[in-house]
Backbone as ProteinMPNN parsed JSONL, in Angstrom:
{"seq_chain_A": "XXXXXXXXXXXXXXXXXXXXXXXXXXXXXXXXXXXXXXXXXXXXXXXXXXXXXXXXXXXXXXXX", "coords_chain_A": {"N_chain_A": [[22.502, -34.238, -25.386], [24.323, -32.75, -23.099], [23.141, -29.481, -21.456], [25.215, -27.525, -19.174], [24.83, -24.574, -16.5], [26.772, -22.8, -14.291], [26.678, -20.375, -11.803], [28.849, -18.307, -10.51], [29.292, -15.628, -9.286], [27.674, -14.879, -7.31], [25.171, -13.267, -8.135], [22.159, -13.279, -9.106], [20.037, -13.497, -12.138], [18.449, -12.786, -15.52], [19.356, -15.424, -18.193], [20.757, -15.561, -21.546], [21.675, -18.052, -23.546], [23.402, -18.183, -26.23], [23.037, -20.973, -28.63], [25.028, -22.78, -31.32], [24.547, -21.787, -35.11], [22.518, -23.651, -36.818], [22.355, -25.486, -35.166], [19.435, -28.384, -33.816], [17.885, -28.058, -32.154], [15.235, -27.887, -30.174], [13.977, -27.668, -27.593], [14.502, -27.347, -24.646], [14.975, -29.357, -21.667], [14.719, -29.161, -17.948], [17.01, -29.949, -15.535], [18.273, -31.923, -13.105], [21.236, -32.539, -11.252], [21.543, -34.572, -11.57], [20.799, -35.708, -13.604], [17.992, -36.092, -13.552], [14.25, -35.123, -14.199], [13.475, -31.831, -13.071], [11.63, -29.484, -13.978], [9.613, -27.438, -16.332], [9.679, -28.297, -19.888], [11.703, -25.641, -21.746], [11.361, -23.274, -25.047], [13.124, -23.522, -26.953], [14.541, -20.824, -29.351], [15.376, -19.29, -32.244], [18.032, -20.284, -32.044], [18.482, -19.408, -29.599], [18.079, -19.9, -25.804], [17.27, -18.52, -22.598], [16.623, -18.259, -19.175], [16.227, -18.255, -16.008], [19.26, -17.59, -13.302], [19.836, -18.784, -10.395], [21.868, -17.494, -7.917], [25.202, -18.982, -7.064], [24.18, -20.943, -7.934], [24.122, -24.241, -9.563], [22.647, -24.802, -13.261], [20.972, -26.953, -15.0], [20.542, -28.357, -18.332], [18.922, -30.664, -20.394], [19.028, -30.958, -23.951], [16.862, -31.142, -26.185]], "CA_chain_A": [[23.291, -33.06, -25.152], [23.465, -31.815, -21.497], [24.057, -27.844, -21.112], [25.113, -27.199, -17.553], [25.807, -23.559, -16.23], [27.093, -22.922, -12.907], [26.851, -18.999, -10.947], [29.685, -18.085, -9.747], [29.57, -14.31, -8.912], [26.678, -14.206, -6.573], [24.404, -12.781, -8.847], [20.661, -14.008, -9.769], [19.369, -12.842, -13.668], [18.363, -13.972, -16.635], [20.637, -15.695, -19.191], [20.711, -16.092, -22.566], [22.731, -18.846, -23.726], [23.322, -18.418, -27.836], [23.453, -22.041, -29.207], [25.676, -22.549, -32.819], [23.347, -21.655, -36.036], [22.164, -25.213, -37.611], [21.777, -26.683, -35.006], [18.402, -28.625, -34.523], [17.558, -27.724, -30.842], [14.167, -26.781, -30.156], [13.275, -27.187, -26.184], [15.608, -27.757, -23.166], [14.709, -30.066, -20.148], [15.507, -28.671, -16.694], [17.262, -31.861, -14.891], [18.678, -31.979, -11.9], [22.529, -32.606, -11.126], [21.803, -36.4, -11.658], [19.791, -35.708, -14.709], [16.141, -36.234, -13.347], [13.905, -33.706, -14.599], [12.699, -31.03, -12.304], [10.687, -28.575, -14.252], [8.647, -28.113, -17.813], [10.922, -28.001, -20.672], [12.342, -24.341, -22.247], [11.361, -23.286, -25.839], [14.713, -22.542, -27.626], [13.638, -20.117, -30.583], [16.398, -18.396, -32.874], [18.932, -20.564, -31.484], [18.396, -18.605, -27.899], [18.292, -19.762, -24.676], [16.745, -17.726, -22.183], [16.537, -19.004, -18.284], [16.923, -17.364, -14.957], [20.258, -18.593, -13.435], [20.059, -18.283, -9.312], [22.704, -17.032, -7.47], [25.34, -19.62, -7.156], [23.692, -22.523, -8.273], [24.17, -24.799, -11.089], [21.422, -24.935, -13.681], [21.039, -28.098, -16.398], [19.385, -28.914, -18.987], [18.929, -31.509, -21.583], [18.559, -30.242, -25.348], [15.99, -31.899, -27.149]], "C_chain_A": [[22.581, -32.871, -23.625], [23.936, -30.539, -21.689], [23.927, -27.802, -19.259], [26.101, -25.619, -17.097], [25.749, -23.459, -14.17], [27.308, -20.683, -12.53], [27.855, -18.905, -10.105], [29.907, -16.957, -9.115], [28.684, -13.565, -7.664], [25.884, -13.106, -7.098], [23.378, -13.135, -9.817], [20.633, -13.424, -10.834], [19.328, -13.851, -14.404], [19.626, -14.198, -17.292], [20.588, -15.665, -20.082], [21.565, -16.568, -23.166], [22.662, -18.78, -25.539], [23.445, -20.304, -28.123], [24.0, -21.684, -30.798], [24.271, -22.688, -33.267], [23.832, -23.051, -36.62], [22.434, -25.564, -36.691], [19.773, -27.103, -34.184], [17.926, -29.003, -33.005], [16.293, -27.588, -30.558], [13.064, -27.113, -28.557], [14.546, -27.894, -25.399], [14.871, -28.178, -21.736], [15.387, -29.629, -18.886], [15.805, -29.93, -16.099], [18.151, -31.031, -13.81], [20.415, -32.574, -12.331], [23.033, -34.621, -11.644], [21.014, -36.764, -12.922], [18.316, -36.195, -14.377], [15.288, -35.141, -13.727], [13.134, -32.959, -13.759], [12.027, -29.606, -12.89], [10.07, -28.596, -15.619], [9.972, -27.748, -18.73], [10.473, -25.881, -21.457], [12.31, -23.965, -23.209], [12.564, -22.871, -26.119], [13.964, -21.928, -28.696], [15.105, -19.095, -31.075], [17.749, -18.735, -32.565], [19.173, -19.965, -29.938], [17.641, -19.626, -26.818], [17.808, -19.075, -23.509], [15.746, -18.82, -20.783], [17.035, -17.699, -17.131], [17.789, -18.394, -14.168], [20.42, -17.92, -11.213], [21.355, -18.085, -8.695], [23.678, -18.496, -6.855], [25.453, -20.973, -7.175], [24.064, -22.874, -9.634], [22.547, -25.185, -11.454], [21.738, -25.979, -14.93], [20.409, -28.518, -17.728], [19.478, -29.43, -20.162], [18.657, -31.196, -22.631], [18.09, -31.196, -26.105], [16.396, -31.145, -28.797]], "O_chain_A": [[21.452, -32.836, -23.137], [25.095, -30.391, -22.077], [23.007, -27.969, -18.458], [27.31, -25.417, -17.203], [25.022, -23.873, -13.267], [28.096, -19.965, -13.145], [27.781, -19.398, -8.98], [30.771, -17.051, -8.243], [28.768, -12.432, -7.188], [25.921, -12.023, -6.514], [23.559, -13.278, -11.026], [21.372, -12.445, -10.733], [19.719, -15.017, -14.359], [20.664, -13.551, -17.152], [19.394, -15.937, -19.954], [22.458, -15.801, -23.526], [21.754, -19.424, -26.064], [24.345, -20.745, -27.408], [23.629, -20.697, -31.433], [23.287, -23.177, -32.714], [24.969, -23.474, -36.83], [23.182, -26.499, -36.978], [18.975, -26.172, -34.064], [17.625, -30.163, -32.722], [16.17, -26.424, -30.939], [11.86, -26.887, -28.434], [15.285, -28.825, -25.72], [14.338, -27.411, -20.934], [16.61, -29.744, -18.802], [15.02, -30.878, -16.117], [18.54, -29.863, -13.782], [20.74, -32.943, -13.46], [23.991, -35.362, -11.866], [20.655, -37.905, -13.212], [17.644, -36.708, -15.271], [15.79, -34.042, -13.491], [11.984, -33.379, -13.621], [11.962, -28.658, -12.109], [9.96, -29.703, -16.147], [10.974, -27.117, -18.392], [9.43, -25.234, -21.555], [13.52, -23.85, -23.403], [13.059, -21.892, -25.561], [12.859, -22.374, -29.007], [15.701, -18.336, -30.311], [18.645, -17.899, -32.687], [20.189, -20.244, -29.302], [16.555, -20.094, -27.158], [19.006, -19.067, -23.224], [14.828, -19.622, -20.949], [17.772, -16.721, -17.252], [17.521, -19.595, -14.129], [20.984, -16.883, -10.865], [22.136, -18.856, -9.252], [22.993, -19.229, -6.143], [26.248, -21.813, -6.752], [24.269, -22.122, -10.586], [21.63, -25.585, -10.736], [22.666, -25.781, -15.714], [19.48, -29.312, -17.579], [20.061, -28.806, -21.048], [17.454, -30.956, -22.53], [18.805, -32.032, -26.658], [15.839, -31.552, -29.816]]}, "name": "protein", "num_of_chains": 1, "seq": "XXXXXXXXXXXXXXXXXXXXXXXXXXXXXXXXXXXXXXXXXXXXXXXXXXXXXXXXXXXXXXXX"}
């Protein structure tokens, strides 16, 4: 599953994404728009993923 968000308001900040209860994802691997890994995996806990979202930028993850 790919999760992609794009900040369009010009505000950099931390973002919490709440995943559906019952989902079995335990980590999110940051990837480029082409699906190439671009950083270290981020832990998902309590169905929540927290990451920094830069202004006017996309952020993509492969959920595992």
